[in-house]
N, C-alpha and C positions, 0 to 999 in steps of 0.2 A: 241832796239837801232839799227840804220841802220849800215850796213857794207859798207864802202867806200874803193874802190880800186883806187890807184893813178897811173896815166899814164901821160906822158908828155903832158901838156896843157889841158888834159881832166881827168875826174874822173868818176868812175862807182859806182852807189849806188844800193843796194839791201836791201829789208826789208822782214819781216815775214808777214803772213796773218793777224796777230793781230795788225798791225800798218798801219794806213792810212797816206799816203804821198801826199803832194801837192808841186809840183815843179813850182815855178814862174820864168819866164825869162823876164826881162825888163818889169815887171809889169803884164805880162800875164801868164795864167796857161798853162804849157806845159804838165805836167803829174799830174794825181790825181787818187787816189784809194788805195786799200789795197794790200799789197804784190807786190809793184812796183819794177822794176829793169830797170835802164836806165843810159845813159851816159849824163854827163852835164859838162859845163865849169864853174868853180868856180867864174870867174870874173863877170859874169852877171846872176848868179843864186841865188835864195832864196828858201830854202826847209824847210818845217815844217813837223813834224812827230807826229801824234795824236794816242794814244793807243785806241784800240777798245775792249780789254778784260775787264773782270769784275775786279774792284778794291775794296778794303775794307778800311774803315776808322774806327778806334776804338776811342770811346769817353767815358770818365767817367764824368757823370753829377752829380754834387752835388747840392742838392736843399733842401728847407725847406717845410715840409708837412703842411697840414691844422692845425694840432695840434702842430705846431712849433717844430717839431723833424727833425733832420738832417738825410738825406737819400742819399746814393750813388747808382747811377744806371749806371753800365757798359753797353755800347751800341756799337754794330758793325753795321755800315751802308755799304751796298754793292751797288755800283753804276757802271754805264758804260757810255761812251760818245756815244750817238746815232747820233749826228750831228757833225762830226769831222770838217767840214768846218766852221760851226758857232763857234765851240770851238776854232779853230785856229784863227778866227778873234777876239775873245774876250780875249783869253789868248795866251801868247807867247809860241808856241811850236816849234820855229825854232831850227835847229840843226847846230852844227859846221861842216862846209863842209870838214874839214880835218879829224876829228875824228868820226863824226856821233852822238855825244852826244848833249843833249839839252844845249843851251847856258844859259837858265834860269832854274827855278824850277817850271814848269807849274803845277805839281801835288800838290805842296804846295798852289798854287793859287786856285786850285779847293778845296783843303781840308779846307781852311779857311771859305768860305761861307757854305760848307757842314757841317762843325763842328758847325757853328752858327745855321744853320737851324735844325740840329739834336738836339742840346741842347734846342732850343726853343720848339721843338715838345715834348721832354721828360718832360720838365718843365710843359708844358701845360697839359700833360696827368696825371702827378703824383702830382703836387702841390695842386690841389683841394682835394686830398684824405688825410685821416688820415694815420698815420704811419702803423698801423695794417692793414688797408685796402690796402695800397700800397704793403705791404709785402705779402699779401695774393692774390694779383691780378694775373691773368693768364698772363704769360709772352708772350705767343703766341698772345693773343688778343692785348696786348700792342704793340708788334712788328707790327702787321697788321695795327693798328691805326696810328702808327708813319710812317709806309711806305706810307699810304694814304696821310698823311699831307705833307710829303716831296715831294711826286709826284706832289702835287698841288702847290708847292712853285715856284713862278715865277722867283726867283733869280737863281734857279737851271736850270729850263727849258730854260732861256735866255742864259745859258752857254752851252746848248746842252747836258745836263746831265740827265739821267734817273735813278731813284732809283729802284734797283732790290729788295731790302728788308732790313728790320731792325730787328736785333736780340738783345733781352735783355738777359744779363747774370743775375746772382744772385744779387738781390737787398740787400744792406747791410745798417743797421742802425749803429749808433755809438756803439763802443764795450760795454760800460756800459749798454746802452739801449737794445742792442741785447741780452746781458746776462740776463737782467731783463725779456725780452720777452720770452726767452728760459726757464726761471725758471718754469712756470706752466707746460710746456710740460715735462721738466725734472722731475718735481715732480710727474706728472702723470705716466711717465715711471717708476720712482722709486717705486711708489705705486704698479704699475702692477708687477714690479720685486719682491717687498716685498710679494705681494699676491701669486705670483708664488712660492717664497721661502717658505712661510707659508704653501701653499698647498702641496708643495713637502715634507716639514717636517711632515705635518699631514698625508700625504700618507705613509711616512716612518714609522711614529708611528703606523699607522693602520696595516701596513705590519708586523712591529715588534710584535705588539699585536697578529696578526693572527699567526705569526710564534711561539710566545710563547704559545698561546692557542693550536696550533697544537702539539707542543712538549709536553705540559701538557697532552693533550689527548693521545698522544702516550705513555707517561709514565703511565697514568692510565690504558690504555689498556694492557701495558706490565705487570703492577702489577696484573691486573686481570688474565692475562694468567699465570703468575707465581703462583698466588693463585690456579688456576685450576690445574696447574702442581703439586703443593704441595698436593692438595687434591687427585689428581689421584695417585700420588706416595703413599700417606697414604692408600688409598683404596687398591692399589696393595700390599703394605706391610701387611695390615691387612688380605687380602685374602691369601697372602703367609703364614702368621703366622697361620691363621685358617687351611689352607690346611696342613701345617707342623704339627700342633697340632693334626688334624684329622688323619694324617698318623702315627704320634707317638702313638696316642691312639689305632689305628688299630694294630700297631706293638706290643704294650704292651698287647692288648687283645689276639693277636695271640700267643705271647710268654707265657702269662698266660695259655691260652688254651693248648699250647704244654706241659707246665710244668704239668698241671693237667692231661693231657692225659698220659704223661710219668709216673707221680706218680700213676695214676690209673692202668696203665699197670704193673708197678713194684709191686703195692699192690696185683693185681690179680695174678701176677706171684708168689709172695711170698706166697700168700694164697694157690695157687695151689701146690707150692712146699711143704708147710707145711702139706697140706692135703695128698699129695703123700707120704711125709716122715712118717706122722702118720700112714697112711694106711700100708706102708711097715713095720714100726716098729710093728704095731699090728699084721700083718701077720707073721712077724718073731717071735714075742712072742707066737703067736698061734701055730706056728710050733715047738716051743721049749717046749710046755707043755708035750709032750709025749716022749721027749728025755731023756735018762738016765742021771744020775748025772755025770757019768764019761765022757760022751760026752760033757756035758755042761762045765765040768772042762777043757776038752781039748780045746773047743772053746774059753773059757775065757783066757786060756793060750795063745792061738794063737792071740787073740785080744790084750792081754797084750804085747805079743812079737812084735806085729805090732806097738804099741804105744811107746815102749821103744826106747831110743836112741841107737846108734850103740855101742855095747859092744864087746870089743876085748878079754877081759879076765873076767871071772865070778868065784867068790869064794863063794860057798854055805856052810854056817855053819849050824849046827843043829838048832840053834835058829832061824835063818832066814827061814829055811825050815818049821819048826813047825808053825811059825807065818803065813807064806804064805798059808799053807794047811788049817790053821784055818780060815783064811779070805775067802778062796775059798769055804770051806764047809759052812760058814755062808751065803755066797752070793748064793750058790745053794739052801740052805734051803729057803732063802727069795724068790727066783724065784719060788720054788715049792709051797710055801704058796700062793704066788700071783696067780699062775696058778690055784691052787685049789680053791681059793676064787672066782675067776671069774667063 
């Protein structure tokens, strides 16, 4: 939009480089071009302002495909005015000299033929196709074809308009039909998901089986090792028992040998003592052969006195003395006879 500054009897206009301004005074052109700034008198001036920047027009085209299915095609057409003077002659781009705004709606005047041309191009491209073919079409190729068709449209070129490009958005069928068309893909996706689920479950089962088998193998190995441990402990216990029995047998044999040795030693000692005692008694008896009876009696009395208990008082009666002398005499006779017989 142009910027207009008011002064007494005159006004000043300035525009941006994206606006083409044409100043007519009394039917003649005084200023023309983009980004103009000039003074003018409102009483004899007529000014038009034509945009030079790219503009977009969105169109939603509803059509029926070759298989009689409804299809919606959102399209955006980008255009620019390449001949502003021609456009100013064909469409009213005049501005209010007080405010700088358009007095009419020139862009709507451009949009109407552009909308019709875009709709015709889209219908021409998609109507011969089936719904499935149209939905699978390359949107870039459709946009290029529509751009070429609009660029060749004489109605637009006569307005000084050039088509920059046409973009197709997502083509949509009716909701029920679209859901029906999506069903095979959804089913395929669901089948793939089911396959993935089954494969995951199968893998989980395999892993669980592998884990169970591994645990069983570990248990078997542990049982085997426990058996080996029990056998080793049994062998060790048996060896210890055998060694203990052998040690006990050795100890018993040693004790028996010691007892035998002691017994033998005692027997030898007793035998030696008996022999020594017999030899001494024989020698003593041999020595007594030539001893008189009186001496033997004295010796007997001494031996008797040695064997008697301690006597503090002794009373000798005639009867006792007679009996004692008789016994001593008989004993001396026996020894004399024994000595004589030898």
